[in-house]
C-alpha positions as CSV (number, residue, x, y, z in Angstrom):
1,X,0.0,0.0,0.0
2,X,2.6,2.4,-1.2
3,X,1.5,6.0,-2.0
4,X,3.6,6.4,-5.0
5,X,3.6,2.8,-6.4
6,X,2.1,-0.5,-5.5
7,X,2.3,-4.1,-6.7
8,X,-0.2,-4.5,-9.5
9,X,-0.3,-0.8,-10.2
10,X,1.0,1.0,-13.3
11,X,4.3,2.9,-12.7
12,X,3.7,6.6,-13.1
13,X,5.5,8.8,-15.5
14,X,5.5,12.6,-15.4
15,X,3.0,12.6,-18.3
16,X,0.4,10.5,-16.4
17,X,-2.3,12.5,-14.6
18,X,-4.6,10.7,-12.2
19,X,-8.4,11.2,-12.7
20,X,-8.7,12.3,-9.0
21,X,-6.7,15.4,-9.5
22,X,-9.3,18.2,-10.0
23,X,-7.0,21.1,-10.8
24,X,-3.5,21.7,-11.9
25,X,-1.0,23.1,-9.4
26,X,2.3,24.7,-10.4
27,X,5.1,22.4,-9.2
28,X,8.2,24.5,-9.7
29,X,10.2,26.6,-7.3
30,X,10.4,26.6,-3.5
31,X,7.8,28.3,-1.3
32,X,8.6,29.8,2.0
33,X,5.1,31.2,2.3
34,X,3.4,31.9,5.6
35,X,-0.2,31.5,6.3
36,X,-2.2,34.7,6.8
37,X,-2.2,35.8,10.4
38,X,-5.1,36.9,12.5
39,X,-5.4,40.7,12.9
40,X,-2.6,41.8,15.1
41,X,-1.0,38.3,15.4
42,X,2.3,37.3,14.0
43,X,2.4,35.1,10.9
44,X,3.1,31.4,11.6
45,X,5.2,29.0,9.5
46,X,3.1,27.2,6.8
47,X,3.4,24.0,4.9
48,X,2.4,25.8,1.7
49,X,4.7,24.6,-1.1
50,X,6.2,21.4,-2.5
51,X,7.7,18.7,-0.2
52,X,9.9,15.6,-0.9
53,X,8.6,12.8,1.4
54,X,10.0,9.7,2.9
55,X,6.9,7.6,3.6
56,X,7.5,4.7,6.1
57,X,5.2,1.8,7.1
58,X,5.6,-1.9,7.9
59,X,9.4,-1.6,7.8
60,X,9.6,-0.1,4.3
61,X,10.3,3.5,3.2
62,X,9.2,5.0,-0.1
63,X,9.7,8.3,-1.8
64,X,6.8,10.6,-2.7
65,X,6.1,14.3,-3.3
66,X,3.3,16.4,-1.9
67,X,2.1,19.9,-2.7
68,X,0.1,22.1,-0.2
69,X,-1.6,25.1,-1.7
70,X,-2.5,28.4,0.1
71,X,-6.2,27.5,-0.2
72,X,-5.9,24.3,1.7
73,X,-5.6,21.8,-1.1
74,X,-3.1,18.9,-0.8
75,X,-1.9,16.9,-3.8
76,X,0.3,13.9,-4.2
77,X,2.4,14.7,-7.3
78,X,1.4,12.2,-9.9
79,X,-2.0,11.5,-8.5
80,X,-4.2,12.0,-5.5
81,X,-5.8,15.0,-3.9
82,X,-7.3,16.2,-0.7
83,X,-7.1,18.9,2.0
84,X,-4.8,20.3,4.6
85,X,-5.5,22.5,7.6
86,X,-3.6,24.2,10.4
87,X,-4.3,22.7,13.8
88,X,-2.0,24.8,16.0
89,X,1.4,26.6,16.0
90,X,3.6,24.6,13.7
91,X,1.0,21.8,13.4
92,X,-1.3,20.8,10.6
93,X,-3.2,17.8,9.3
94,X,-3.7,16.5,5.8
95,X,-6.0,14.0,4.1
96,X,-5.4,12.8,0.6
97,X,-7.2,10.1,-1.5
98,X,-4.9,8.4,-4.1
99,X,-6.6,6.3,-6.8
100,X,-5.1,2.9,-7.8
101,X,-5.2,1.7,-11.4
102,X,-4.4,-1.6,-13.1
103,X,-2.0,-2.0,-15.9
104,X,-5.0,-1.8,-18.3
105,X,-6.2,1.4,-16.7
106,X,-9.1,-0.1,-14.7
107,X,-9.9,1.5,-11.3
108,X,-8.8,-0.9,-8.5
109,X,-9.7,1.3,-5.5
110,X,-7.9,4.0,-3.5
111,X,-5.6,4.7,-0.6
112,X,-6.8,7.2,1.9
113,X,-4.0,9.0,3.7
114,X,-4.7,10.8,7.1
115,X,-1.7,12.4,8.8
116,X,-1.0,14.8,11.7
117,X,2.1,16.8,11.2
118,X,4.6,19.0,13.1
119,X,6.5,21.6,11.0
120,X,9.9,22.8,12.1
121,X,11.6,25.2,9.6
122,X,11.9,23.4,6.2
123,X,11.0,19.9,7.5
124,X,8.0,18.2,8.9
125,X,7.3,14.9,10.5
126,X,3.9,13.3,10.5
127,X,2.1,10.1,11.5
128,X,-1.3,8.6,10.9
129,X,-3.3,5.9,9.2
130,X,-3.4,4.9,5.6
131,X,-6.4,2.9,4.5
132,X,-6.7,0.9,1.3
133,X,-10.1,0.4,-0.3
134,X,-11.1,-1.8,-3.2
135,X,-13.1,-0.7,-6.3
136,X,-16.3,-1.2,-4.3
137,X,-15.0,1.0,-1.4
138,X,-14.5,-1.9,0.9
139,X,-11.7,-1.5,3.4
140,X,-9.0,-4.1,2.6
141,X,-6.0,-2.9,4.6
142,X,-5.1,-0.3,7.2
143,X,-1.5,0.6,8.3
144,X,0.2,3.2,10.5
145,X,2.4,5.4,8.4
146,X,5.1,8.0,9.2
147,X,6.3,10.7,6.9
148,X,9.3,13.0,6.9
149,X,9.0,16.0,4.5
150,X,11.7,18.3,3.3
151,X,10.7,21.5,1.5
152,X,11.8,21.2,-2.2
């Protein structure tokens, strides 16, 4: 249940766009953006931008890339979309659904990612549950996952 590739799934190329992605997001450059502050309050660090991830679960580590937009949208680069939100100073959560496809392009189901993160400078760590569902939306697997993100 890898977020960037899985047994039986087609390998992604930069030209492949998953059907779940509803809007295009610029993926170039580094963002050091900060979230808007409340009136009179200082701005806090924000996850807005592109992040290189190390995703770990069940003794394996995989590479992935995620993009967080100022409006609260979260994308797994190459497929998958969801939302992120601030939960406190230097803390945020994100939820992303990533579709799974067969070699023939048939929909196999999805992986639902739910993570709680702590942001420190240009890195974040997160943990949560990833759930895999089949094409009929039946839960087939659930694992604890941990991410380490580096702003890219």
